[in-house]
N, C-alpha and C positions, 0 to 999 in steps of 0.2 A: 503494498500498499503506500502509494507516493503522499508527500506533504507539502505543502506550499513553501516550506522551507528546505527543501532538498536542494536546490541550487547553491544554497549556502553551506553545504558540505564539500563544496570545492574551494579548497585551500585559497586561490587568486579571488575568486569572487567574494568570499567572506572577508579577506583581508581589504581588497577595495571598499567593499560596504562600510567596514571599519573607519579608513582612511578618510572616506567621504561625510561621515556623520561625525566624524571629531571637526575635520574643517567644516562642516555647517553648525558646530555648536561654537566654534571659535572666532566666525567671520567677521565679527563685531572688534576684535583683538587688537589688530594692527591700529586701526585708527582710535583707541583708548589713548587716554592721556597716562602720564605715569601714574603707578600705585603705591600708596603706604610707605614705605622706606625707597623706593625707588629713585625718585630725586636727588637723594644723599647718596644712596650706592652709584647712581650712576652719573649723573650730571654733575655732582660736586667730587666726584673721585676720578673722573676722566683726566684732569689735566697730570695723574700719576698714571695713567694705563698707558704710558709709553713700554718700549721694549725692554728698557731695563726695571720699571713697575713691575712687569709680566712676570720678566725671572725673579725678581725679589719674592713674588708671589709665590712661585714654586719651590724656593729654596726655604720658605719658612711654610711647607705643605701642612701639617697636621695644625697650624694655628688658622691659616687662609682658607679661600676660597678660590683656588687656581683656576681651575675650568671656568668657572664664572669669570673670573678678572680677563682669562684669557679670550673667552666669546665676547665680553664687551669690549677688549680693546680692541677685537676685529671689527667688530660693528663700528666703533668710533673710526678706525682707521678707513674702512669700507665706505662709509657714509659721510665722514667728516662734520657733522652736525650734533646736536643732541637732540632732534627729532625723536620722538618715542617709536615713530613706526618702524623704522628698520630695525631697534632691539625688538619690539614685539614679533618681526615677522620671524627674525632669526630663532628666539626662543620657540615659537610654534613649530619652525621647523626641527628642531631638536625635541622638542615633545613628542612629533612624529615619529621621529627616529626610534625612541626610548619606547614608544608603544608598538611600532614594528617590532622592537626586540621581544616585548613581553608577549607577543605573537607567536614570534619564533619559538620561544622558550617554551608557552603553553602546547604549541603542536606537538613538539618534541615529546612533551610529559606525558599527553594525551593520545600518542602515536596507538594506534589500532582500533581505536575506539570510533563508531561508525559516525558519530557527531564532533567529532575533534575541531573541525574547522569550526564549526559553529560556536563550541565551547571558548577555544581560543581566543577567538573574535570576540566573543561578551567578554573575555577577562582582559584583554587589550583596550578592549571601551571603557570598560571600567577605572581601569589605570589612566585613560588618557583623559575621561572628564571628572576626576577626582579633585 
């Protein structure tokens, strides 16, 4: 007996639906202003996010956030502005990559189950929309 959800049993279809739902959920994010501590973490810290500043973050690894600082420095270099749009787009991209990794991990953990792709897509969707 077939179900209307059978098309989601294919890993590509389930993964694509997950990505599209996440993009739909975060469609307004690029146009949003800075939130909470973003202004102090991004705008006020940007003068220190040159190559030396990023290397300093990596050398003090347990105490800092080197991946975050590297991403912010890259965005600053790429856009040469403090407009939040570029920073939000990069964060959305990184969040989609992380959700894709959760999807792949769940697919491997659920290998052999007939609804593995659907369950993996739901796990990735829950992660992405947390």
